[in-house]
N, C-alpha and C positions, 0 to 999 in steps of 0.2 A: 541628576538621576541617582537614586540610591543604588548601592552595590549588592542588591539581593533581588530574588524573584525575577519577574519579567523585565524590570528596569535594567538589571544586570545583564540579562540575556540580550536585550536590545542594544545596550551599550557595547557589549563584547562583539555583537554582530556588526555594529557600526565600525568598530575598530578594525575588524577583519575586512569588512567591505572597503573601507577607505584605504587600508594598507595595500589591497590588491585592486584598487579602482582601475577600471578600464573604460574606454569611451563607450563601448557597448553596454556595460553595466549601468553607467550613469545616464545613458540615453533611455534605457529601459525604465528607470525611475521617473524620467521626464525632465531632466535638467537640460537647459539650453547649452550651446557651445561655450559661451562665456563662463558659465558656472562650472561646466566640466573642466575647463582649463584651470580655473581657480582651485577647484577641489584636488585635482591631480598635482598641481604645482605646490600647493601648501598642505598636502595631506599629513605630513609629519608634524607640522606645527598645529594643525587642527586636532590631531590625535592627542598631542601633549597638552595643549592649552584647554581645549574644550572637553574632550572625553576624559582625560586623566585628572586634570586640575579642576574641572567643573565650571570654567568660564565660558558658558554657552554663547553669550552675546559679546564676547571679547574679541571677535574677529570681524573686521570690516568686510561686508559683502556676503557674509554667511550668517543669515538670521534665523529666527524661529521657524519660518516657512521651509527653509532648506532642511533644517534638522527634522521637522515633522514629516516632510516628504520621505526623507531617508528612513526615519523610524517606522513609518507605515510599510515601506518596502521590506525592511529587515524583519518586522513582525510577521509579515506574510511568509517570508522565507523560513523563519524559525518555528512557525506553527506546525503542529502535528495534524495531519489530515486524518480525521477519525471517521470510520464507517459507522454511522449512527445505527443502522439496521443491526449490525453485528453487536455493537456495544450495548444496545438495549435488550438484546435477546440473551437472557442468562443461560440458556441451554448451550449456546455456542461458546460461552466463556468458560464453562466448567465441564466440557466434555471429557469424560474419563477414558483412560486407555481401555481398549477392547470394546467400547460402545459403538453402536452402528449409527452412521449418518442416515437420517430419515429420508433423504432424497436420492441416495445412491446405493445404500445397503453396504457400502464399504466401511471398514472399521477404522477407528481412530487408533493409530499406532504412534509410538515415540521412536525417534531415531536421531542420531547426532547431526547437528547442522552441517558438519563437514561432508555428510553423505547426501546432501540435498540435490546436488547435480545428478547423481546416479539413481535417485529414488524414482520409481515408477509406481504411482498409487494403483494403477490398474493391474499390477502384479503383487506388489508388496502389501496392499491394504485389503486384499480380497479376504472376506470372512468365511465364505462357504466354499470349500475346496473339493468336496465330494458330492456325488449324486447328480441326478438329472430330474427335471420337472417338465411336464407338458403344460405349455401356456398358449393362450390365444393372444397373438400380438396384433395390435391395431395398426401400428406404424412405427418402425424403428430403422434408422439408417445403419449402415455397416459400422460396427464398433469392435474394439479390441478389449479383451478381458482375460486375464490369466494366460497371456501369451497366445491366445486363440482369437482369430478374427471371425466374427459372427455377423449375420445379416447380409444385406438388408431384408427386412420382413414387412409385409403389407397384408393385413387381414388374413393371417395364417395361423394355424395351430402347429406348433413345433415343439420338439423336445430340446431343452437347453440345459446347460450346467446350472446348478442352483444359484450360483452367484450372478449369472447373467439374467436369470428369471427374476431374482429379487430386485436387481437394478431396474429392469424394465417395469416391474410392478410398482416400484417406488416412484418411477418417473411417469406413472399412469399411462404407460404405453402397452401394457399387457395385463391379463388376468389369468389366474390359474384355470386350466381347462377342466371342464366337468366330465 
């Protein structure tokens, strides 16, 4: 294996996996008891001879099938799981600060990652903080927004804070009352 790109990634993954090999991990890959014992017993030699020096077939009992099985497992572990819906939607990738989310009416805001545990989007990302609007709500469960608990509503005309009205309209659960 070359020492760049995916080859390097798989090779380093194999080294790490073998260094910390457990019965559970080896069973997960599908190795039988005999192979598990061999891999655990000879892991240092395997890492040195096969992974570091490149003698892949230089160890009796550990052949191409074993390495391929391990490589497949490591590849799956190293792969980034990508949300293709988000990735192909350019509007989600380049949302600018202060813009509104089309399905909630909440605004995109930036904050330090260290504040993630304390961040409440239903308070911190509310765009419309003043005013009230009369809306006809078809169906909305109880929800919390800007520190206020609202709902539940079912086929009612109610006066709501603008942020709550916008959210329900965006979610197609309400319309502006005429």
